[in-house]
BABAVEX-189975 format. One record per atom (N, C-alpha, C): residue number from 1; atom name; residue in three letters; x, y, z. Coordinates in Angstrom, 1 decimal, always signed. Example, Ala and Ser with C-alpha at 12.3 -4.5 7.8 and 13.67 -1.06 7.14 Angstrom:
BABAVEX-189975
   k  a   r      X      Y      Z
   1  N ALA  +13.2   -5.7   +7.8
   1 CA ALA  +12.3   -4.5   +7.8
   1  C ALA  +13.2   -3.3   +7.8
   2  N SER  +12.8   -2.2   +7.1
   2 CA SER  +13.7   -1.1   +7.1
   2  C SER  +12.9   +0.0   +7.9
END
This chain:
BABAVEX-189975
   k  a   r      X      Y      Z
   1  N UNK +122.1 +100.1 +113.9
   1 CA UNK +121.0 +101.0 +113.9
   1  C UNK +120.8 +101.7 +112.6
   2  N UNK +121.9 +102.1 +112.0
   2 CA UNK +121.9 +102.7 +110.7
   2  C UNK +121.4 +101.8 +109.6
   3  N UNK +121.7 +100.5 +109.8
   3 CA UNK +121.3  +99.5 +108.8
   3  C UNK +119.8  +99.3 +108.8
   4  N UNK +119.2  +99.4 +110.0
   4 CA UNK +117.7  +99.3 +110.1
   4  C UNK +117.0 +100.4 +109.4
   5  N UNK +117.6 +101.6 +109.6
   5 CA UNK +117.0 +102.8 +109.0
   5  C UNK +117.2 +102.8 +107.5
   6  N UNK +118.3 +102.3 +107.0
   6 CA UNK +118.6 +102.2 +105.6
   6  C UNK +117.6 +101.2 +105.0
   7  N UNK +117.4 +100.0 +105.6
   7 CA UNK +116.5  +99.0 +105.1
   7  C UNK +115.1  +99.5 +105.1
   8  N UNK +114.7 +100.3 +106.1
   8 CA UNK +113.3 +100.9 +106.0
   8  C UNK +113.2 +101.9 +104.9
   9  N UNK +114.2 +102.7 +104.6
   9 CA UNK +114.2 +103.6 +103.5
   9  C UNK +114.1 +102.9 +102.2
  10  N UNK +114.8 +101.8 +102.0
  10 CA UNK +114.8 +101.0 +100.8
  10  C UNK +113.4 +100.4 +100.6
  11  N UNK +112.8  +99.9 +101.7
  11 CA UNK +111.4  +99.4 +101.6
  11  C UNK +110.4 +100.4 +101.1
  12  N UNK +110.5 +101.6 +101.7
  12 CA UNK +109.5 +102.7 +101.3
  12  C UNK +109.8 +103.1  +99.9
  13  N UNK +111.1 +103.2  +99.5
  13 CA UNK +111.4 +103.7  +98.1
  13  C UNK +111.0 +102.7  +97.1
  14  N UNK +111.3 +101.4  +97.3
  14 CA UNK +110.9 +100.4  +96.3
  14  C UNK +109.4 +100.2  +96.3
  15  N UNK +108.7 +100.3  +97.4
  15 CA UNK +107.3 +100.3  +97.4
  15  C UNK +106.7 +101.4  +96.5
  16  N UNK +107.2 +102.6  +96.7
  16 CA UNK +106.7 +103.7  +95.9
  16  C UNK +107.0 +103.5  +94.4
  17  N UNK +108.2 +103.0  +94.1
  17 CA UNK +108.6 +102.8  +92.7
  17  C UNK +107.7 +101.7  +92.1
  18  N UNK +107.4 +100.7  +92.8
  18 CA UNK +106.6  +99.6  +92.2
  18  C UNK +105.1 +100.1  +92.1
  19  N UNK +104.7 +100.9  +93.0
  19 CA UNK +103.3 +101.4  +92.8
  19  C UNK +103.2 +102.4  +91.7
  20  N UNK +104.2 +103.2  +91.5
  20 CA UNK +104.2 +104.1  +90.3
  20  C UNK +104.2 +103.4  +89.0
  21  N UNK +105.0 +102.3  +88.9
  21 CA UNK +105.0 +101.5  +87.7
  21  C UNK +103.6 +100.8  +87.5
  22  N UNK +103.1 +100.3  +88.6
  22 CA UNK +101.8  +99.6  +88.5
  22  C UNK +100.7 +100.6  +88.1
  23  N UNK +100.7 +101.8  +88.6
  23 CA UNK  +99.6 +102.8  +88.2
  23  C UNK  +99.8 +103.1  +86.7
  24  N UNK +101.0 +103.3  +86.3
  24 CA UNK +101.3 +103.6  +84.9
  24  C UNK +100.7 +102.5  +84.0
  25  N UNK +101.0 +101.3  +84.3
  25 CA UNK +100.5 +100.1  +83.5
  25  C UNK  +99.0 +100.0  +83.5
  26  N UNK  +98.5 +100.2  +84.7
  26 CA UNK  +97.0 +100.1  +84.9
  26  C UNK  +96.3 +101.2  +84.1
  27  N UNK  +96.8 +102.4  +84.1
  27 CA UNK  +96.2 +103.5  +83.4
  27  C UNK  +96.3 +103.3  +81.9
  28  N UNK  +97.5 +102.8  +81.5
  28 CA UNK  +97.7 +102.6  +80.0
  28  C UNK  +96.7 +101.5  +79.5
  29  N UNK  +96.6 +100.4  +80.3
  29 CA UNK  +95.7  +99.3  +79.8
  29  C UNK  +94.2  +99.8  +79.8
  30  N UNK  +93.9 +100.7  +80.8
  30 CA UNK  +92.5 +101.2  +80.8
  30  C UNK  +92.2 +102.0  +79.5
  31  N UNK  +93.2 +102.9  +79.1
  31 CA UNK  +93.0 +103.7  +77.9
  31  C UNK  +93.0 +102.8  +76.7
  32  N UNK  +93.8 +101.8  +76.6
  32 CA UNK  +93.8 +100.9  +75.5
  32  C UNK  +92.5 +100.2  +75.3
  33  N UNK  +92.0  +99.6  +76.4
  33 CA UNK  +90.8  +98.8  +76.4
  33  C UNK  +89.5  +99.7  +76.2
  34  N UNK  +89.5 +100.9  +76.7
  34 CA UNK  +88.4 +101.8  +76.5
  34  C UNK  +88.4 +102.3  +75.0
  35  N UNK  +89.6 +102.5  +74.4
  35 CA UNK  +89.7 +102.9  +73.0
  35  C UNK  +89.2 +101.7  +72.1
  36  N UNK  +89.4 +100.5  +72.5
  36 CA UNK  +88.9  +99.4  +71.7
  36  C UNK  +87.4  +99.2  +71.8
  37  N UNK  +86.9  +99.2  +73.0
  37 CA UNK  +85.5  +99.0  +73.2
  37  C UNK  +84.9 +100.1  +74.1
  38  N UNK  +84.5 +101.2  +73.5
  38 CA UNK  +84.1 +102.4  +74.3
  38  C UNK  +82.8 +102.1  +75.1
  39  N UNK  +82.0 +101.2  +74.7
  39 CA UNK  +80.8 +100.9  +75.5
  39  C UNK  +81.0 +100.2  +76.8
  40  N UNK  +82.2  +99.6  +77.0
  40 CA UNK  +82.6  +99.0  +78.3
  40  C UNK  +83.4 +100.0  +79.2
  41  N UNK  +83.4 +101.2  +78.8
  41 CA UNK  +84.2 +102.2  +79.6
  41  C UNK  +83.8 +102.3  +81.0
  42  N UNK  +82.6 +102.4  +81.4
  42 CA UNK  +82.2 +102.6  +82.8
  42  C UNK  +82.5 +101.3  +83.6
  43  N UNK  +82.3 +100.1  +83.1
  43 CA UNK  +82.7  +98.9  +83.8
  43  C UNK  +84.2  +98.8  +84.0
  44  N UNK  +84.9  +99.1  +82.9
  44 CA UNK  +86.4  +99.1  +83.0
  44  C UNK  +86.9 +100.1  +84.0
  45  N UNK  +86.3 +101.2  +84.1
  45 CA UNK  +86.8 +102.3  +85.0
  45  C UNK  +86.5 +101.8  +86.4
  46  N UNK  +85.4 +101.2  +86.7
  46 CA UNK  +85.1 +100.7  +88.0
  46  C UNK  +86.1  +99.7  +88.5
  47  N UNK  +86.4  +98.8  +87.6
  47 CA UNK  +87.4  +97.7  +87.9
  47  C UNK  +88.8  +98.3  +88.1
  48  N UNK  +89.1  +99.3  +87.3
  48 CA UNK  +90.4 +100.0  +87.4
  48  C UNK  +90.5 +100.7  +88.8
  49  N UNK  +89.5 +101.4  +89.2
  49 CA UNK  +89.5 +102.0  +90.5
  49  C UNK  +89.6 +101.0  +91.7
  50  N UNK  +89.0  +99.9  +91.5
  50 CA UNK  +89.1  +98.8  +92.5
  50  C UNK  +90.6  +98.3  +92.6
  51  N UNK  +91.1  +98.1  +91.4
  51 CA UNK  +92.5  +97.6  +91.4
  51  C UNK  +93.5  +98.7  +91.9
  52  N UNK  +93.2  +99.9  +91.6
  52 CA UNK  +94.1 +101.0  +92.1
  52  C UNK  +94.1 +101.1  +93.6
  53  N UNK  +92.9 +100.9  +94.2
  53 CA UNK  +92.8 +100.8  +95.7
  53  C UNK  +93.7  +99.7  +96.2
  54  N UNK  +93.6  +98.5  +95.6
  54 CA UNK  +94.4  +97.4  +96.1
  54  C UNK  +95.9  +97.6  +95.9
  55  N UNK  +96.2  +98.3  +94.7
  55 CA UNK  +97.6  +98.6  +94.4
  55  C UNK  +98.2  +99.6  +95.4
  56  N UNK  +97.3 +100.5  +95.8
  56 CA UNK  +97.8 +101.5  +96.7
  56  C UNK  +98.0 +101.0  +98.2
  57  N UNK  +97.4  +99.9  +98.5
  57 CA UNK  +97.5  +99.3  +99.8
  57  C UNK  +98.9  +98.7 +100.1
  58  N UNK  +99.5  +98.3  +99.0
  58 CA UNK +100.8  +97.6  +99.2
  58  C UNK +101.9  +98.5  +99.8
  59  N UNK +102.1  +99.7  +99.2
  59 CA UNK +103.1 +100.6  +99.9
  59  C UNK +102.7 +101.1 +101.3
  60  N UNK +101.4 +101.1 +101.5
  60 CA UNK +101.0 +101.5 +102.9
  60  C UNK +101.4 +100.5 +103.9
  61  N UNK +101.3  +99.2 +103.5
  61 CA UNK +101.8  +98.1 +104.4
  61  C UNK +103.3  +98.3 +104.6
  62  N UNK +104.0  +98.6 +103.5
  62 CA UNK +105.5  +98.8 +103.6
  62  C UNK +105.9  +99.9 +104.5
  63  N UNK +105.1 +101.0 +104.4
  63 CA UNK +105.4 +102.1 +105.3
  63  C UNK +105.1 +101.7 +106.7
  64  N UNK +104.1 +101.0 +107.0
  64 CA UNK +103.8 +100.5 +108.3
  64  C UNK +104.9  +99.7 +108.9
  65  N UNK +105.4  +98.7 +108.1
  65 CA UNK +106.5  +97.9 +108.5
  65  C UNK +107.8  +98.7 +108.7
  66  N UNK +108.0  +99.7 +107.8
  66 CA UNK +109.2 +100.5 +108.0
  66  C UNK +109.2 +101.4 +109.2
  67  N UNK +108.0 +101.9 +109.5
  67 CA UNK +107.8 +102.7 +110.8
  67  C UNK +108.1 +101.8 +112.0
  68  N UNK +107.6 +100.6 +111.9
  68 CA UNK +107.8  +99.6 +113.0
  68  C UNK +109.3  +99.4 +113.2
  69  N UNK +110.0  +99.2 +112.1
  69 CA UNK +111.5  +99.0 +112.2
  69  C UNK +112.2 +100.2 +112.8
  70  N UNK +111.8 +101.4 +112.4
  70 CA UNK +112.5 +102.6 +112.8
  70  C UNK +112.2 +102.9 +114.3
  71  N UNK +110.9 +102.8 +114.7
  71 CA UNK +110.6 +103.3 +116.0
  71  C UNK +110.5 +102.2 +117.1
  72  N UNK +110.5 +100.9 +116.7
  72 CA UNK +110.4  +99.8 +117.7
  72  C UNK +111.7  +99.0 +117.7
  73  N UNK +112.2  +98.6 +116.5
  73 CA UNK +113.4  +97.8 +116.5
  73  C UNK +114.7  +98.6 +116.7
  74  N UNK +114.8  +99.7 +115.9
  74 CA UNK +116.0 +100.5 +115.9
  74  C UNK +116.4 +101.1 +117.3
  75  N UNK +115.4 +101.6 +118.1
  75 CA UNK +115.9 +102.2 +119.4
  75  C UNK +116.4 +101.1 +120.4
  76  N UNK +115.9  +99.9 +120.2
  76 CA UNK +116.4  +98.8 +121.1
  76  C UNK +117.8  +98.4 +120.7
  77  N UNK +118.3  +98.7 +119.5
  77 CA UNK +119.6  +98.3 +119.1
  77  C UNK +120.7  +99.3 +119.5
  78  N UNK +120.3 +100.5 +120.0
  78 CA UNK +121.3 +101.4 +120.4
  78  C UNK +122.0 +101.1 +121.7
  79  N UNK +121.5 +100.2 +122.5
  79 CA UNK +122.0 +100.0 +123.8
  79  C UNK +123.2  +99.1 +123.8
END
């Protein structure tokens, strides 16, 4: 049972770490490309927000799977 909870915690933690790195890279590239071509700023910002929404969906799926492991799989292992 402890192994299931530990694996769920690792899933949530690595998902958060990957999302943080992804947001940092995405924001950096937005600033670089806006500095190079300022007239494309609004288009780039729209595409960046779209990608940020997709990037934010990945850890939410990980949290859902981790909650499933904790509340559905782990209680059945205690018997």
